[in-house]
N, C-alpha and C positions, 0 to 999 in steps of 0.2 A: 190623637187617634191611635198612633202606632208606637207610642213611647213605652208601652207596657207589654211588649210581646215576649216577656221572659217566660221560660219554661218552669213550671212548678212541679217538683217531684211529688209522688204520692198518688193515692187512688182518686178516681174522678168523683165529682160531687153527685149527689143523687138528683134525679130528674125532678123538677118542681111539679106540684099537683096540676098547675095550669097546663103543663105540657101533656099530661096524661088524661086531661078532662075530655069528656065527650061533647062539651059545648064549644063549638067553633069560635064563639066570641071570645072565649078565654085564651085562645091561641094567639090572638093579636098581641098579647103581652110578650110573646116570644119574639115578635118581629123586632129586628135590630140591625144586624149587619146587612140584611137585604135592602134596608133603606139607603145604604151607601150606593149600592148598584143602581137603584131607581133614581137617586139624585144625580148621579154621574151622567145618566142618559137623558134626563128631562130637557136640559138646556140645548144640547146639540141634536139629539134624536127627535124629540117631540116638537119643540118650538120651531126648529128649522126644517128637518128633513121629512117629518110626517106631514107638515104643511105643504112642503114642496111636492111630495108624492101625491097628495090629494089634488093639488092644482094641476099636476101633469097627467095623472092616470085615474083620477076620480076615486070612488069608493073601492074599486077593485084592488088597489094597492094594499088595502088593509089585510087581505089574505096573506100576502108576503110577510107583513109585520107579525101576524099571529103565528105563522109557521116558524119564522126565525126566532121569535120569543120562546116557543116551545122547545126548539132545538137547543137554544142557549140555556134554557132552564135545565134540560137534561145534562148539559155539560157541567154547569156549576154545581148541580146536585151530586154528580159523580165525584168531583174533587172534594166537595164538602163531606160526603159520606166517608171517604177514605180518611180525611183529617179527623173526623169525630171518632172513628174506630181505632186509628193507629197513632194519632198525634204527630204524623209525619207529613210534611208539605210535599206537593208534586215536584218542586225543584230538587229536593233531596232524593226522591225516587228517580229523577232523571239521571242522577249520578251513576245508576246501575244499568242504563241503556247500553246495548251492544256498541262496541267501539272504545276508543280511549276514554277512560273515566273522566266525566265532567264535560264532555264536548257539547252536550245539548244545553245545559245551563249557560255555558259560555257563549254559545250562539245566540240564545235568547237575550243574554246580557248585551251583546253587541247591537242587536236589533232594537232593544229597548233604548239604548243610548242614542239611537238615531230617531226612532219613531216617536217616543214620548215627548221630547222637546218640540217636535213638529206639531204635535197636538197642543202643546202649551202655546206655541205661536199662533195656531189657528184660533183657539179660544180667546187669546188676547186680541187678535185681529177682529173677531166677531164683536167683542166688547167695544173696540175702537170704532167699528162701523156704526154701532148703535149710538155711541156717544157723539160722533160727528153729526149724525142725523138729528139728534135731540138738540145739540148746540148750534145747528145751522152752519157748521164749519166744513161741510163736505168738499168744498172747492179750495179750501186752504192748502198751502204747500203743493199747489198744482195737482191736486187730487190725492195727495199722500197723507191727508189728515187722519185717516183710519189707523194707520200704522204708528203715527206719532202718539195718538191717544192710546192705542194698544200697548205701546211700550211704557207709557206713563202709568197706565192701570196695572200692568205687570209689576212695575217698580213699587207701587203702593201696596200691592198684595204681598210682595216679598217682605216689605217692612212690617206689615200687619202680622204676617206669619212669624217673623222673628221676635216680635214683641208679645206673641201669644194673645193677640187681641181679637182672634177670630170667633171666639165663643159667643160673644154678644151678637156679632154679625150673623152667625149661623141661626140664632134664635129669631132674630128679626126676619131673616130670609125665609124661614119656615112659615111664619105668619103671613108674609106678603105673597109668597108663592102659592100658599093655600088659597088666599083670596083671589089670586089671579086665575087659578084653575076653576074655582067656583064660578067666577064671572064668565070664563070661557064656556063652561058647561051650560050656564043659564043662557048665554048667547046662542049656543047651539040649539037648545030647545026652542028659543024664541024664533030662530030662523027656520024652524020646522023642516028638518032634513027628511029625505025619503028613508024612513027607518027600515023598510023592507030591503031597499037597495044597499043600505049600510050593512045589514045582517048578511045578505048574500055576498057582498064584497069581502066579508070576514071569513066566510066558510067555503066559498066556491072559487076554485082557481080559474084564471083567465089569462089570455095573452095580453101583454102590455105593449101599447103603441103610443107614440107622442100624439097630442091633439093636432088638428089640422092647422092651428094658428101658431105652431111652434116656430115657424119661419121668422116670427118677431124676435126670437132669441136664437140667432144663428150659432152662437157658441154651444148651446145645448143641442140644437138640431143636428150639428155635425158629429156628435159623439153617439156611439151605439147605445141602444136602450139597456143593453147588458151592463155597460159601465155605470149608467145612472142608477139602476136598481141594485147593483152590487154595492154601490156606495151606501145605500140604505141598509143592506144586510150588515155592513160593518158598524154602523152607528146605533141601530135600534137595539136596545137591551144591554148595551155595553160591549166591551172588547175583551180579548183574551187576558191582557195584563190586569184588567179590572177584576176578573174572576180569580186570578192568582193572588191578588191582594185581598179579595174577599175571604179566601181560604185562610190567609194569615190572620185576618181579624177575628177568626173563630178562637184563636188562642186567648184573646181577652175574655170571651164569653165562657170559656172552659166547658164547652159542650162535650160530654164524654171524655175521651182522651185528649182532645184538643187543649193545649196549654199545660199538659202534664208531660212527664218523661215519655219518650217513644215506647210504644208497647212491644215487648219481646214476642217471639213466635209462641212461646209457651203461654204467655198471657192472652194472646189472640185465640189460641186453642181453647182456653178456659171460657172466654167470652162466647166463642162459637158453640160450645157445649151447653150453654145456659140461655134459653130463649128469653128469660126475664132478667138477664144481666143488666145492671145499671147503664152500661155503655150502649147496649142495644136499644134501651128505652130512649136514649138521647138522639137516636137517629130521626125521630119525629121532628126535632127542632129544625134541621136544615130543610126538610120537606116543607114545613110551614113557612119558614122565613123566605125561602126562594120562591115559593108559590105566590105569596102575597106580593113580593117584589115584582114579579113578572105580570101578575094581574094588573097592578098599578101601571106598568109600562104599556100593556095592551089598551087599558082604558084611556090613558092619555093619548096614545096613538090614534084611537078612534075619534076622540074629540077634535084633534088638530087635522086629521085627514078629512073629516067631514067639513070642518071650517074652511080648509083650503078648497074643497070641492064646491061648496056653496057660495063662498064669498070671493075668492081670488080667481078661480077658473073662468067664471063668466066675464070678468074684467080683463082676462088674459094677463094676469099678473103671476109671477113666479119668484119666490125668494131666491136671489142669486148673490154674487159677491158684493154687489152694490147695495143690496137690500135684504140682508140675511134675517134681520129681526124687525125691520121697519113695517113691512106690510101686515104682519100679524096684529098690529095695533087695531086694525079694522074689526077684529073679532070682539073686542070689548067696547070700542066707541060706538058700536051698533046699539048698545044699550043706552049709553050717554057719553057725550064728549068729555065730561068731567072725569071719566074713568081712565083717560089717557095717562095721567101721571101714575096711576096704579099699575098699568101695563108696563110702563117704562121702568118703574122701580122693581116690579116683579121679574121682568126679563133680565134686567141688569144683575140683580142679586142671584138669579138662577144661574146665569152664565158665570158669575164670579165664583159661586160655589162649585161649579163644574171645573173651573180653572184651578181652584184651590185643591179640589179632590184629585185632579190629575197629578199635581205635585206630590200629594200624599201617596198615591198609587206608585209613583216612581220610587219614592223612598222605601216603601214597603217591599216592592219587588227587589230592589237592590239588597235590602236587609235579608230577605229570604234567600237570595242567591248566596250571600256571604255565610249564612247559617248552614247552608248545605255543604259548605267546605269546612268551616270551623265555627261551631255553634257558640262556644264560649267567647271567642274573639268578637263575633258579630254582636252579641248582646252587650258586651262591654263597650263597644264603640258605636252604639246606635246613633248618638247625637252627632258624632263626627261624620258618619255615613250620610245622615240626613243633610248636613251642611254641604257635603260634596255633591250630593244628588241635586239639591235645589240649585246650587251654583252652576252645575253643568247644564241643567235644563234651561235656566235663565240665560246663560251665555249663548247657547245654540238658538233659543227662541229670539233673543235680541238680534242675532245674525240673520235669521230668516225674515224678521220684520224689517230690518234694514234693507235687505235685498228687495223685498216687496215694495218698500218705499221708493227706492230708486227705479225699480222696474215700472211702477205706476207713474211717477213724476216725469219719466223720460218721454211719455206720450201724452201727458196732460190728463185732465180730469175725466175725459171720455174713454181713456184706455181701459180695457177690461182688467179687473183685479185678478190676482193669481192665488187667492186663498184656497179655492177648491182644487186647483191644479197641484199645489204643493201637498195638500192634505190627502188626496186620493191614493197615491201609492202607499203611504203610511197606513191609511185606513184599510186597504186591501190586505195588509199583513196582520195588523193588530186585531181587526174586527172580523176577518174572514179566514185567512190561511191559518193563523195561530189557533183560532177556535177549532178548526179541523184537526190540527195536530194534537190539541188537548183532548179532543173527543177520542182519538186513537190511544192516547196515553191512559185514559181512565180504565178501560178494560184490561190493558196490560198491567197496570199497577195492581188491580184487584187479583188478577190471575197469578202474578208473580209473588205477591206478599200476603194475601189473605187466605185463610181456610175457606173451603168451598161454601160453608154455611153463611159466611159474612160477605160474600161477593155480591155485586149488584144483582137485583132481580133480572130475569131474562128480558123483560120489557125495557128496562133502563139500559141494559147492555145493547139491545138492538137499536134503541133510540140514539145512543152515542155513536154506534157504527154508521147508522144512516146519516146522522148529522155530520160525521167526518167526511163522508162521500160528498154531501151537499156543499159543505164549506170549502173543501179542497177543490172541487170542480168549479165552483163559483169564483174562488180566488184566482185560479189559473186562467179561467176564461176572462175574468175582469182585467187581469194583467195583460193578457194577450190582445185584448181589444183597446187597451190604453196606449197613448202615444209613447209612453216610456217603457214599453214592454221589455226591450232588450236590456235596458239599464236596470230595471227593477228585478227581472228574473235572473240576470247575470249577477246582480248585487247579492241576491239571496244565496245563490250558489257559492259565491266568493266568501260570504260570511260563514257558511258551513265548512268550507275548506279551511279557512283561517282558524275557526274554532277547533276543528279536528286536529290541525297541526299544533296549535297551542296546547291543547289537552295532552297530546302525545309528548310534547317537550316537557310539560309540567306534571307528567303522570306520577312522579314521586311525591308531589305536593298536593295533588287533588284526590286525596284518599277519602275525604269527607268523614261523616259520622255514621257508623253502622247502626242503623235504627232498630233492627229487629233480631240481631244476633245471628243472621245468616252468614 
C-alpha cells in the first residue's frame, strides 16, 4: 500500500474524463483512497460502537454519528485539497509552525508511538474475544483466553504481512464483508424498524441518557454519558492519524500535484490565475472520494444502530469487553441459523483488515514524518522504517496484551476486562483531540502557503473551525470526566514540553525541505 510513495518530478497528469463527467455514476471510478478510511472504521466503529450506541441510546445516537462524520469529512477534505494543490503533506507544513522548527511533528510522533500500538492491542484483543467465543474457550487460562488468542492472531498477521500474503486475504475479505453487510441490511428490513424514528434520529438532536436498565451493567452506569458518547466520536469515521495517512496515499494516485515535486510559490500563482488549470480540475477527486467514503460510514452506522435498537436493547444486551462482537451475530441468524458462519467469517476478516490497516497507517505516518525532515533519506529507507514501525507496534501491543492477561487472570473469568479502559485515553487523543488540532491546521496551511484564489471556500473554512471547537471541547471534556484525567492531560502537556525541548536542541538538524521557496 505505501511502498510506492516516491515523488515524481514533472507536471501533473490530466484529469480523466470520468472525473469531469456530469454523470455521478462515473465518479465511482474515482473512489480509491477513501475506501481505506471506510474499511478502517467498519470493524471498530460500526460493528462494535454503532451497535453499542443503538443498544444504549436508540435511534437518537445516529444524529451524533452523522454530525461527526460531516465534521471529519471537512477535516480530511481540507488536508486532501492542500495535498492535491501543493504536493506537500501536513507534517511538512507543521515544520513551519511558530516555535522551534519541527516541534509539532515530533510531538505527534511521540504520541503516535504510544497511541497506535494501543490500538493494535485493542484490535488484537477484539479478535481474541471473538475467537474464544467461537471456540468455546472463554474460561481457559482463568479468563485470559482472549489475550492469548489475540497475541497469536497478531503473530500470524505479522508473518502474513512479512510474506506479503495479504493480497489474497484482502480480496476474500471484501467479498465476505460485502455479504455480511447485505445480510445485515436484509435483516434490518425484515425486522421492520420504525423508519420515521430512524430518520428523526439522524437529523434531530436530543439529549442522551442511559436506559433505565443500565444498572445491569454497573461498569457502564458509573461512567458519565459524556465519556461513552465521546468514545463514539473517536471511532466513527476514523481517527486523525488515519487522515494523515490518507493524505499520503494520494501520492500514489497522483491527483493534481500529489506525487509530484512540491509546487513553488510561482507555480501556485500560475494555478490560481487559471480557473481551468489541470491541478484545479483534480480538486473534484478528493471531494468525490471523501464523500463516498463517509456516505458509506453513515449508511453502515444506520444499519447497526437500528439493529442494536431493535434486537439488543429489548433484551438488555450491550456489546462490552466480554462480548464485543458476539452479540451482533443475532443480526444475521434472525434470517437463518445457518448464516452464523458467514457472520463469524465476516466479522473476523473485517477486524483483521482493521488490524492490518492500523499497522499500515503507523508505517505511513512515520514515513511522512521522516520525509518532512529529509525527503530523500525517508524514500531510500522506506522498508527499514516499516520494519522498525511494525516491530515497535508489535512489541508494545504484546506488552499491553500481557498486562491485560495477568490483570484478568488475577481475578478469574468473572473479572471485568480492561480493553476499553486502555483504549479510551488513546481514542480521546487520536480520534478527538488530534482531529481538532488538524481542523485548526487546515485554515492555517491555506492562509500561510496558498494564494487567495486557491484557499478553501468559506463554507469549508467555517466547517473546519467549527469542527475544531467541537473536537477540542469534547476531547477535553472526555478527558476531564475520565478516571485518568490527570495522567492523560499531564501526559499530553509533558509530550509537548519534551517535543519543544528536543526541537530546540536539534534546531540545526530539523531544517526540513523548503517546499515552496518561501
